[in-house]
MARGU-87556 format. One line per 3 residues: their letters; for each residue x, y, z of C-alpha. Coordinates in steps of 0.25 Angstrom, whole numbers, plus 5000, padded with zeros to 4 digits. Example, Ala and Ser with C-alpha at 12.3 -4.5 7.8 and 13.67 -1.06 7.14 Angstrom:
% residues 2
AS = 5049/4982/5031  5055/4996/5029;
//
This chain:
% residues 636
XXX = 5121/5398/5278  5120/5388/5286  5133/5378/5287;
XXX = 5130/5362/5282  5132/5351/5290  5144/5346/5278;
XXX = 5151/5359/5282  5147/5358/5295  5155/5345/5296;
XXX = 5167/5348/5287  5169/5362/5298  5170/5353/5309;
XXX = 5179/5342/5303  5188/5354/5298  5188/5360/5311;
XXX = 5193/5348/5318  5205/5349/5308  5201/5336/5298;
XXX = 5203/5335/5284  5192/5336/5276  5190/5337/5260;
XXX = 5178/5342/5253  5175/5332/5242  5167/5329/5229;
XXX = 5151/5332/5230  5153/5341/5242  5157/5327/5250;
XXX = 5169/5330/5262  5181/5319/5265  5187/5324/5280;
XXX = 5195/5315/5291  5187/5308/5300  5184/5318/5315;
XXX = 5183/5303/5321  5193/5296/5318  5209/5297/5314;
XXX = 5205/5300/5299  5216/5301/5288  5207/5297/5276;
XXX = 5196/5308/5276  5186/5296/5280  5175/5303/5283;
XXX = 5164/5309/5271  5155/5321/5272  5142/5324/5264;
XXX = 5129/5332/5261  5117/5323/5262  5105/5327/5253;
XXX = 5099/5334/5265  5112/5342/5267  5117/5335/5278;
XXX = 5132/5331/5281  5135/5316/5281  5147/5313/5285;
XXX = 5155/5297/5284  5168/5292/5289  5172/5280/5280;
XXX = 5185/5277/5287  5186/5263/5296  5184/5269/5307;
XXX = 5169/5268/5309  5168/5284/5312  5153/5284/5315;
XXX = 5143/5298/5310  5142/5300/5325  5156/5300/5331;
XXX = 5161/5309/5318  5149/5320/5321  5154/5318/5336;
XXX = 5168/5321/5331  5164/5334/5323  5155/5339/5336;
XXX = 5142/5338/5327  5130/5332/5331  5122/5324/5317;
XXX = 5112/5337/5318  5123/5344/5314  5123/5336/5301;
XXX = 5110/5338/5297  5104/5351/5288  5095/5359/5298;
XXX = 5083/5360/5296  5079/5371/5286  5091/5369/5280;
XXX = 5089/5355/5272  5094/5352/5260  5084/5351/5250;
XXX = 5091/5342/5239  5088/5348/5223  5092/5337/5214;
XXX = 5081/5340/5202  5083/5351/5194  5074/5363/5198;
XXX = 5065/5360/5183  5063/5346/5188  5049/5345/5190;
XXX = 5046/5341/5207  5041/5326/5209  5030/5325/5212;
XXX = 5026/5318/5225  5023/5303/5223  5008/5299/5226;
XXX = 5012/5285/5232  5011/5281/5247  5021/5285/5254;
XXX = 5028/5270/5260  5026/5267/5275  5038/5265/5284;
XXX = 5041/5254/5287  5040/5252/5302  5053/5251/5310;
XXX = 5049/5240/5320  5044/5236/5332  5049/5245/5344;
XXX = 5056/5234/5352  5058/5246/5364  5062/5262/5366;
XXX = 5075/5266/5374  5072/5277/5379  5082/5288/5379;
XXX = 5080/5297/5392  5089/5312/5399  5094/5312/5411;
XXX = 5081/5314/5419  5076/5302/5412  5065/5309/5402;
XXX = 5064/5303/5389  5070/5309/5376  5072/5299/5366;
XXX = 5070/5285/5364  5077/5275/5354  5067/5265/5349;
XXX = 5070/5251/5345  5063/5242/5333  5064/5227/5330;
XXX = 5069/5222/5323  5080/5233/5325  5077/5247/5322;
XXX = 5079/5261/5330  5071/5276/5330  5071/5286/5341;
XXX = 5061/5293/5346  5057/5304/5355  5044/5308/5364;
XXX = 5036/5318/5360  5033/5331/5367  5017/5326/5366;
XXX = 5019/5313/5366  5026/5302/5354  5036/5301/5348;
XXX = 5045/5307/5339  5053/5297/5332  5066/5308/5330;
XXX = 5074/5313/5343  5076/5327/5340  5088/5336/5341;
XXX = 5083/5344/5354  5084/5332/5361  5098/5327/5369;
XXX = 5104/5313/5366  5105/5305/5378  5112/5290/5382;
XXX = 5102/5280/5382  5098/5279/5400  5105/5292/5402;
XXX = 5098/5291/5417  5107/5280/5421  5118/5285/5413;
XXX = 5119/5297/5422  5117/5290/5435  5129/5279/5428;
XXX = 5139/5290/5427  5134/5295/5440  5138/5283/5448;
XXX = 5151/5280/5439  5145/5266/5434  5148/5263/5419;
XXX = 5140/5267/5408  5138/5258/5397  5137/5265/5382;
XXX = 5132/5255/5375  5126/5254/5360  5111/5253/5362;
XXX = 5100/5255/5370  5098/5241/5373  5113/5238/5375;
XXX = 5112/5250/5386  5100/5243/5389  5105/5229/5392;
XXX = 5119/5236/5400  5108/5243/5409  5101/5228/5410;
XXX = 5114/5226/5419  5113/5237/5428  5125/5244/5420;
XXX = 5121/5258/5416  5118/5256/5399  5115/5267/5387;
XXX = 5119/5271/5373  5113/5282/5364  5104/5283/5352;
XXX = 5105/5278/5338  5117/5268/5339  5132/5268/5339;
XXX = 5134/5280/5330  5123/5289/5334  5133/5292/5347;
XXX = 5133/5308/5351  5142/5315/5359  5132/5320/5370;
XXX = 5132/5305/5376  5146/5306/5378  5143/5318/5387;
XXX = 5133/5311/5392  5142/5301/5398  5151/5312/5406;
XXX = 5160/5306/5416  5154/5291/5412  5161/5276/5415;
XXX = 5154/5273/5400  5158/5258/5394  5155/5260/5380;
XXX = 5151/5249/5374  5151/5245/5357  5144/5236/5348;
XXX = 5152/5226/5343  5154/5230/5331  5160/5239/5322;
XXX = 5150/5252/5324  5150/5249/5340  5163/5249/5341;
XXX = 5167/5263/5331  5154/5268/5341  5160/5264/5354;
XXX = 5176/5272/5348  5168/5285/5347  5160/5284/5359;
XXX = 5173/5282/5366  5179/5295/5360  5167/5304/5366;
XXX = 5168/5295/5379  5181/5297/5383  5181/5311/5384;
XXX = 5169/5312/5393  5168/5298/5400  5174/5293/5413;
XXX = 5177/5280/5408  5176/5275/5393  5177/5259/5393;
XXX = 5173/5252/5378  5168/5241/5378  5160/5228/5369;
XXX = 5151/5216/5372  5159/5204/5373  5147/5196/5365;
XXX = 5136/5201/5356  5137/5215/5348  5134/5225/5360;
XXX = 5132/5225/5375  5118/5219/5374  5122/5206/5367;
XXX = 5136/5205/5377  5125/5206/5389  5114/5196/5384;
XXX = 5126/5186/5382  5130/5185/5397  5140/5194/5398;
XXX = 5140/5206/5407  5145/5220/5405  5157/5216/5413;
XXX = 5160/5208/5402  5161/5219/5389  5174/5217/5380;
XXX = 5184/5230/5380  5186/5238/5368  5198/5245/5364;
XXX = 5192/5257/5355  5205/5262/5348  5204/5277/5349;
XXX = 5195/5286/5342  5202/5299/5339  5199/5313/5339;
XXX = 5203/5321/5327  5205/5334/5334  5215/5337/5345;
XXX = 5211/5343/5356  5220/5352/5368  5221/5350/5380;
XXX = 5223/5365/5384  5218/5370/5396  5224/5380/5408;
XXX = 5228/5374/5418  5220/5382/5430  5212/5374/5436;
XXX = 5221/5359/5433  5223/5352/5449  5237/5345/5450;
XXX = 5237/5333/5454  5246/5325/5462  5254/5313/5455;
XXX = 5248/5298/5459  5260/5288/5459  5259/5274/5458;
XXX = 5273/5274/5462  5275/5286/5471  5285/5296/5467;
XXX = 5287/5286/5455  5276/5281/5447  5265/5291/5443;
XXX = 5250/5289/5441  5245/5294/5427  5257/5294/5423;
XXX = 5269/5286/5416  5280/5281/5421  5294/5275/5415;
XXX = 5302/5265/5424  5317/5262/5418  5326/5252/5420;
XXX = 5337/5243/5417  5334/5227/5416  5337/5223/5429;
XXX = 5332/5235/5439  5318/5230/5442  5308/5237/5433;
XXX = 5301/5227/5432  5300/5224/5447  5297/5239/5451;
XXX = 5284/5238/5441  5280/5226/5448  5281/5233/5461;
XXX = 5273/5245/5457  5261/5236/5453  5262/5229/5465;
XXX = 5260/5243/5471  5248/5246/5462  5240/5234/5463;
XXX = 5241/5233/5478  5238/5246/5482  5254/5247/5490;
XXX = 5266/5254/5491  5279/5262/5482  5293/5264/5487;
XXX = 5296/5281/5486  5310/5280/5489  5314/5280/5502;
XXX = 5312/5267/5508  5302/5269/5517  5294/5277/5507;
XXX = 5282/5269/5502  5270/5276/5495  5258/5268/5490;
XXX = 5252/5268/5477  5239/5268/5468  5231/5254/5470;
XXX = 5226/5249/5457  5227/5239/5446  5242/5238/5438;
XXX = 5243/5236/5420  5256/5230/5418  5262/5230/5405;
XXX = 5273/5221/5402  5276/5210/5392  5291/5207/5396;
XXX = 5289/5200/5409  5276/5186/5409  5266/5187/5419;
XXX = 5269/5173/5425  5281/5171/5427  5286/5186/5429;
XXX = 5275/5197/5428  5267/5189/5440  5278/5184/5451;
XXX = 5284/5197/5452  5271/5204/5455  5264/5194/5465;
XXX = 5279/5194/5471  5277/5210/5471  5262/5208/5477;
XXX = 5255/5214/5467  5241/5214/5464  5237/5205/5453;
XXX = 5225/5206/5450  5227/5221/5450  5239/5220/5437;
XXX = 5235/5219/5423  5248/5213/5415  5247/5214/5400;
XXX = 5257/5214/5389  5253/5209/5376  5241/5207/5368;
XXX = 5234/5194/5362  5225/5190/5351  5224/5175/5348;
XXX = 5238/5171/5348  5243/5184/5348  5251/5190/5357;
XXX = 5258/5206/5356  5264/5215/5366  5258/5226/5369;
XXX = 5264/5240/5367  5261/5253/5369  5263/5257/5356;
XXX = 5253/5250/5350  5243/5243/5362  5241/5256/5371;
XXX = 5226/5254/5367  5226/5240/5373  5234/5244/5386;
XXX = 5224/5258/5388  5214/5248/5387  5219/5239/5399;
XXX = 5222/5251/5408  5207/5256/5405  5202/5243/5410;
XXX = 5210/5239/5420  5212/5254/5427  5226/5252/5432;
XXX = 5233/5262/5441  5247/5257/5435  5251/5252/5419;
XXX = 5267/5247/5421  5272/5245/5406  5284/5235/5408;
XXX = 5292/5239/5398  5290/5251/5388  5300/5243/5379;
XXX = 5292/5231/5379  5278/5239/5376  5281/5253/5370;
XXX = 5280/5245/5357  5286/5257/5349  5301/5262/5350;
XXX = 5305/5267/5364  5313/5277/5358  5307/5285/5349;
XXX = 5298/5295/5356  5288/5296/5343  5285/5281/5346;
XXX = 5286/5280/5360  5278/5296/5364  5264/5292/5360;
XXX = 5268/5278/5370  5271/5285/5381  5261/5299/5379;
XXX = 5250/5287/5377  5256/5280/5391  5256/5293/5398;
XXX = 5240/5296/5394  5237/5282/5400  5242/5285/5412;
XXX = 5236/5298/5412  5221/5293/5407  5221/5281/5418;
XXX = 5228/5287/5429  5238/5276/5428  5253/5275/5429;
XXX = 5262/5270/5418  5275/5263/5423  5284/5260/5411;
XXX = 5295/5251/5411  5307/5254/5403  5321/5253/5402;
XXX = 5336/5263/5403  5342/5266/5392  5357/5258/5389;
XXX = 5365/5270/5393  5362/5281/5406  5359/5295/5397;
XXX = 5361/5308/5405  5347/5308/5411  5341/5297/5419;
XXX = 5327/5298/5413  5335/5294/5400  5339/5283/5404;
XXX = 5325/5277/5400  5327/5269/5385  5318/5276/5374;
XXX = 5312/5289/5368  5312/5300/5377  5297/5302/5379;
XXX = 5298/5288/5387  5303/5297/5397  5298/5311/5394;
XXX = 5282/5305/5397  5281/5296/5409  5283/5305/5418;
XXX = 5290/5299/5428  5303/5290/5424  5309/5279/5435;
XXX = 5323/5273/5433  5328/5262/5438  5341/5254/5439;
XXX = 5353/5248/5449  5365/5249/5453  5377/5241/5446;
XXX = 5376/5230/5456  5362/5228/5453  5359/5229/5469;
XXX = 5353/5243/5470  5343/5247/5462  5334/5261/5461;
XXX = 5323/5269/5454  5326/5282/5451  5316/5293/5446;
XXX = 5322/5300/5433  5311/5306/5428  5296/5313/5435;
XXX = 5291/5325/5432  5278/5324/5442  5284/5323/5454;
XXX = 5299/5323/5462  5306/5312/5458  5305/5299/5467;
XXX = 5318/5296/5476  5327/5283/5470  5323/5271/5475;
XXX = 5331/5258/5478  5324/5245/5476  5325/5230/5476;
XXX = 5320/5220/5465  5326/5206/5471  5312/5204/5479;
XXX = 5302/5212/5468  5303/5228/5468  5308/5234/5481;
XXX = 5310/5248/5486  5321/5249/5495  5322/5265/5499;
XXX = 5332/5276/5493  5343/5273/5486  5358/5279/5483;
XXX = 5358/5274/5470  5358/5284/5458  5351/5282/5444;
XXX = 5366/5285/5439  5372/5272/5445  5361/5265/5439;
XXX = 5358/5270/5427  5375/5265/5425  5370/5249/5427;
XXX = 5361/5242/5415  5360/5229/5415  5366/5220/5401;
XXX = 5358/5219/5390  5353/5206/5388  5347/5200/5372;
XXX = 5349/5204/5359  5349/5220/5359  5339/5228/5354;
XXX = 5342/5237/5340  5341/5249/5348  5352/5244/5360;
XXX = 5359/5238/5348  5359/5251/5342  5363/5257/5356;
XXX = 5375/5247/5358  5382/5254/5342  5378/5266/5347;
XXX = 5385/5265/5360  5398/5259/5353  5399/5269/5343;
XXX = 5399/5281/5354  5409/5272/5363  5420/5279/5355;
XXX = 5414/5294/5359  5407/5302/5350  5402/5300/5335;
XXX = 5396/5308/5325  5382/5305/5323  5381/5301/5309;
XXX = 5391/5292/5311  5385/5284/5321  5372/5284/5313;
XXX = 5379/5278/5302  5385/5266/5311  5372/5264/5315;
XXX = 5364/5263/5303  5374/5255/5297  5374/5245/5311;
XXX = 5357/5243/5307  5355/5253/5319  5348/5266/5311;
XXX = 5336/5266/5319  5340/5263/5333  5351/5273/5331;
XXX = 5342/5284/5340  5338/5275/5350  5351/5271/5352;
XXX = 5355/5287/5354  5344/5288/5364  5346/5275/5371;
XXX = 5361/5278/5373  5356/5293/5376  5370/5296/5366;
XXX = 5367/5311/5363  5372/5316/5350  5380/5332/5348;
XXX = 5382/5341/5337  5395/5344/5335  5399/5360/5329;
XXX = 5408/5367/5320  5418/5372/5331  5418/5357/5336;
XXX = 5420/5350/5324  5424/5358/5310  5423/5345/5303;
XXX = 5411/5340/5310  5401/5351/5312  5387/5350/5313;
XXX = 5387/5335/5319  5381/5328/5329  5391/5317/5336;
XXX = 5383/5306/5345  5390/5305/5360  5393/5293/5370;
XXX = 5380/5293/5382  5382/5304/5392  5394/5310/5386;
XXX = 5395/5327/5387  5393/5332/5374  5406/5340/5375;
XXX = 5412/5329/5379  5408/5321/5366  5410/5334/5358;
XXX = 5423/5335/5364  5427/5320/5361  5420/5318/5346;
XXX = 5429/5331/5343  5441/5328/5347  5439/5312/5340;
XXX = 5434/5321/5330  5450/5328/5327  5459/5317/5331;
XXX = 5452/5311/5318  5454/5322/5310  5438/5324/5308;
//
């Protein structure tokens, strides 16, 4: 016995790990395969003729086509095969059959006047079928019969193709944009401008996976109508297209419903408005497991040779007054003008890739600080895109990586920069810098952004208050801030601020670059090799100005508590709670580099299995001995 369409749908859902429950009347409720579904929004039931009826009740507006596409089914799979049609038998067997009516059947009203027939042809120009447009509005499909005339249906054996397919093939081969419209009238309007316009038969909810395949390697401008169904359909198409197309740029008309109205009102294709479509999440995880055979090693491409790699994240950390901002400005100068950056020996300069830069900076005003500083450095401002906030009416909010990553990626996608500079992470993170769980997704998405668009991401950050045992640990905040980047740079100065240097505290894609001396009196200037060491620069930090943050207040209190020697963790925690700093206790420990040591029973019989906190950089053995000695002196 063959599998029913309903059973087939249920099986496909279960194989993807989606929850399916049987309801009354032979119906099913399941998690939708298109959107992230926590409420089993998908209903599956059987029609009178045995067909499977599927519908998503969520507000996401998942279409029939997107549902069956996610299940890797064809529309024909949801119908009973010929010869297996289900026959309804709602009458008892004893009830007499109804006699055929003697009335003359009513003739169907004509659908209207034919306005235009749109030809769908294969790659060689052979007619496969037509979409026939009627007035006032209506559509029918027809395909040519072998002996002449038309069949008012498109048989299953005929391949489904994009409208104007030969032109699409030529556009892909020549690298031209392909404008994917919703409707033949829109596609013809685009073609009238000299561009390549295409669509598919049947409207927004009739998109099929094979259409995406025909756009493999294309630069697609994905157009959606200015209504909810059009925008939902655009998101579904984007998910399929990003897997095969070279570029997918989602846009909409400035005025009217669609691109036809847009062009009719005198606008150009260049005026189409970018649309940031929320990502349509796949419901099934796919691994990237593969053998390494045949994988070609790649050389690292550098934005700042030896220090800032392209396609990766770099963190630049240094105290206030060290010239971090001047360094970023000089990197922007080099990239926007295609000039050189110093490597390390003062005479060894290397040219950097030329291109655009995106500068995320909310700390410095454009008119008073950024533009004068960039002009003085000699940057090409026509290649620099600066932004710092989002605006709506009279409201303005600072852009953060936690809440506005889609907007940041939209700017990158629109301008194709070589460098994305973020100054500073504290201003634009929008998350707890001391929390690995909050910072890990942010740093991971930055790394993915750098790889996806082959750009260097340069993140400016601040050091901890107190130096740690390892230089790379001097970068403040969660450990993931330094473990995700491929390059970690630290800058600092000597006690008199007469000498400055930039150091590589961590680099896992190439040998660490040599220390480089620099000055900032007239902008960033590399001065060549330096005998200044990173340990010398780590001893000096400028005095803090302004009101301290809660974490800084907690760090000050913890430093004061441990100034007299190691103390029990529980005692310190109780003190911090009493001061209203319980939530900042963990961050203060990380900020100061305070470590915890477990005491054994042999070391302290009266305090076995207790943990103590030690001063930064104090050796564990010395801390144990000091605490045990003080414990003995006080009698436990």
